[in-house]
N, C-alpha and C positions, 0 to 999 in steps of 0.2 A: 485460358483462351478467350479472345474477344469475340463476342457474337457477331454474326453477319450484319445484323441491324446496326450494332454499335460501330462496326468498321465502316459501313456505308455512311453513317452520320459523320464520322471523322473525315471521310472523303468530301462530303458536302461542306463541312466546316472549312476544309482546305480550299475548296472552290470559292466559297464566300470571301474568305480572307484575301486570297490572291486577286479576285475580281475587284473587290473594294479598293485594294491597294493599287492595282495596275490598270484597271479599266479595260483589260484585255481578256477575251475568252480563255479559259484555262484547259490545258490538255493534260492527259494522264501522265505523260513523260515529265511535265513540270511538277506535278503533284509528288511523284516518286522522288524527284531531285530535291525539292524544297522542304518536304514534310516527312518526318521520320515515321512512316506508318508501318514499316517492317513487312511490307507485302510487295509482290511483283507488279510491274506495269500492266501485265495481263489481268491480274486480279482487280486493279484499280479501274481498268477499262470495263470489266464486267460490272463492277459496282456502279460506274457512271451510267452504263446502259440501263441498269435497274432503276437508278435515281431518275433518269430521263423518262422511263416508262411510267413511273409513278408521279410524274409531273413536278419534281423538285428542281430539275435543271432543264435547260433547253439549248439547242444549237442555233445561234443567231443567224449564221449563214454557213457556207460550205466549209468553213475552217474546221480544224480538228477539235477546237476548244468548245467548252460549254460555259454557260452563265446561269446563275440562280434565277428561278422564277419567284413570283410573290409567295407561292406555297413553300418554296425552299427557304426564303428569308424568314417566313413565319416559323417553320420548324427550328431554324437556327436561333431565333430570338426566344422561342418558348423553352429551348434547352440551355439558355444562358444561366447556368447555375450560379456562377460567381462573376459579377461585374466588378472589374478592378476599380477600387475607389481612387479618387484623385490623390496625388501625393500631398504630403504635409505642406510643402512649399506652395503648391497650387491652392490648397484650401486656405492657407494664410493670406495669399494674394487676393482671393475672392473676398474673404472677410474684411480685410483692410479697405479694399476698394468700395465695398457696399457700405461699410460703417462711416465712410467719408461723406455719405449723402446728407444733404441739409433738410430735405423734406420728402414727402411721399412721391411727388413728381420726379425728384432726383433719384430716389430708390428705383422707380420704374425704369427710368432712362438708363441708369447704370446696369440694372439687371439685364436689359435687352442687349446692351453693348457687350456685356460679359458673355452671355450665352452665344451670341453670334461669333465672338472671337474664339471661344473655347471649342465650338463645334464646327465652325465654318459653314453653318447653315443659316437659314432665315429664322430669327428668333421672334417669339410672340410672348408678350406678358400682358395679362388682363389686370386692370385695376381692382382693388378690393371690392367685393360685391356689397351692394346696398343692404341686402337682407341680413347680413351678419354684423354690420357696423352698429355701434351705439354712440350716442352723443357724449363727448367728454366735457365740452365746455362751449358756451356761447359768449363771445366778447363783443362789447359795443365800444367804439372809439369815436369821440366827437371830432368831426372834420371842420364843421362850422356850427354855430348854435342851432341851425335848423337841418343839419345833415350829419348822418352817422355812417361809419363803416361797421358792418356786422360781420364777424368772423365765426364760422361754425367749425369746430374741431372735433373729429371723431376718434375713437379708440384705435382705429387702424392707421391714423396719421393723415387722413384726408383733411385738408384745410380749404374751406370755401369762403371767399370774401365777396361781399355784396355792398353796394352803396344804397343807402335808404334816405330819401327825402322825406322829412317829417311834416312839411307843410307849415310849420310854425316853430318859433324858438322854444327849445326845451332846456331846462337848467341842468347843471351837472348832477344835482341831487335826483332829479327825475330820471336821468340816464342810469344812475346807480340803481334806482328802484326797478326800472325796466329790466336791467341786466339780472338783478336778483330774481325777479319773477320768471324770466326765461330759464335760468339755470335750475331753479327749484322745481320747475315743471318738467324740464327736458333731460337734465343730467342723468346719464345711465340708461336712458330709453333707447330702444332699437330705432333706427331711422325709419323703419316701416311703420312703427307706432307713433313716432314723434309728430308726423304731419297732422294726425287727428287731434293730438293734444294742443298743437299750436293753433289750430283753427278755433279752439274754444277759449283761448287766452283773452281776446278782446272783451268777451262777455264778463270775465271775472275781474278785469282791470278796474281800478277806481276811475270815476268819471274823468278826472283831469288827465289820466294817462290812456284813456280809451282810444283816442285818435292816433297818437304815435304808436301804440301797441298794434292797432289794426294795420298800419303801414308796415311795421316790422314783421307781423305775422304773414302778411301777403307775400313779402319777399322771401321769408324763411320757408314757407310752404313750397314755393318754386324751387328753392335749393334742395329741399328734402325729396321731392318727387322726381328729380332728374335721376337717371340711371347710370351711375358710374361703372356698373358691371358691364356696360356696353362700351366702355372706354378701353382701348387697346393701344399698346405700343408695339410697333414692328421695327426690326433692325436687321441688317445684314442681307437685304434683298440682292445686292450684287453677287453674293455667294451662289445664288441660283444660276446667274448668267455664266459664272465661272465653270459650272457643271452643265453647260448648255448641251453637250453631247449626250447627256442622260435624258434629255427631253427633245428627241429629234423632231417631233411634230406638235409638242404641247407646251413649250416654254411660255409662249405668249398667253395661252389659256391660264396657266398656273399664276403668272404675274398678275393678270386681270382679276383672277379669283381672290388673290390675296388683298386686293383693294376693296373687296366686298366684306363689310363688317360681319354680316350674317354668316358667311362661309367660314370666316376665321373663328368666330365664336363657336361654331359647330365642331371645329377641329379640337377645341378645348372642352367640349361638352361632356366628355367621358370622365373628366377629373372629379371623382365623387368625394374623395377624402384626402387630406394632406398626406404626402409621402407615397401614394400609390402611383406607380408609373403605368401609363397606357401606351402601347405601340400599335399604330394602325398602318398597315402596309398595302400600298397600291390600291387594288380593288376593294379593300375593306373601308376606304374612305367614302363617306356618304355623297359628297359633292363629286359629280362626274369629272369636273375639270381638275380635281386633285388626285385622280387615280393613277397618275404616274409618279406620285410622291409617297414618302413615308412621313408619319408624324409621331414624334416622341413627346408625350405631354404628362403633366403632373399637377396635382393641386398643391397650393402652398397655404400655410397658415399656422395656427397654434395646434397643439395636440388635439384639442377639442373642437376647434372651429376652422372650417374651410373659408379662406378669405378670397381666393381667386385661383386662376389657372395660369400656367406658362408652358412653353414647349418650343420645339424646333421643327421646321419643315425642310425637307430636302429630297433628293432622289432616293429611290428604293435602294440604290447602291450607296449606302451610307455606312459609316463605322458605328454600328449600333451600340457596342459596349461602351465606347468613349462618350457617345452622345447621351446615353442613359445616365452614366456617372456624372456628367456635367450638369444635366438638367436637374438631377436629384440634389446635387451639392448646392447649386444656386437657389433652388426652392427652399432648402433647409435654412440657409442664411437669411433669405428674404422673410421667411416666416418668423425667425427669431427676432430680426430687427423690428418688424412691424408689431410683434407681440410685446416688445419692450415699450 
């Protein structure tokens, strides 16, 4: 025999499924007809009365139907024992689409497009964070005898290009020596430590290289102290307007909040380690403007290192199992690609 609590949860699950699918309040008669619960309409009505009393469902107006509350969605998500993984074909499509990326910016753009398409929600992807990145290589390319392009490449695929005016003509041999000094000092250093090391380089440079090294170091420090963790890519904003009925009074507020970088970073702030999904529903969101939304987020990276966060934002009436599966799959592939 199924316990009363289990049966009530099955009724709640049926209400969530039907409401997410149809956007219409769900009546007991529909639950009996559509879901094989093996109980009478009267029993379902009693269970719905109990669920309503406990705050899991509510009656939006005088119709016979009920809809889930934030509390109801929370119980539903907490009891999601098995999230159906994406099909092999879907996973292959994700992998080949992301592996076609030519650089970090392209990986970020493709990830956000994929997430928005797979979930039909607003997708957010955060660039790899500064604190976890290390310097892989610094390249110097002569543009003119007195001008170089400096390229900083990190282990997470970030490529930062800067033009440096040297103030005087510098030979190819001098450029090679400058390149060697930069790489021997910085290669393998965390970006957070690299700025201090760069600042000391002019002191240790031979006299004839001190002036060009000072100019290179000044530009390089600027590059290192910028915060790429504050760089975000958003996609799929029209998906919110497609669900405008879910935001009767708050759509404009939500759209404006998504333009605020601080608000969006807070939505991803709970992503503590790669692979852990966080779901925040309605009133659980810190920003008041976002309390009509749900956020499914995850950290991406290698097994040992968190590189950044990504997720989707949509109405509380969202398909949680599908969105969780999609966010997890894209994060896994992005972590693998950047790890390589």
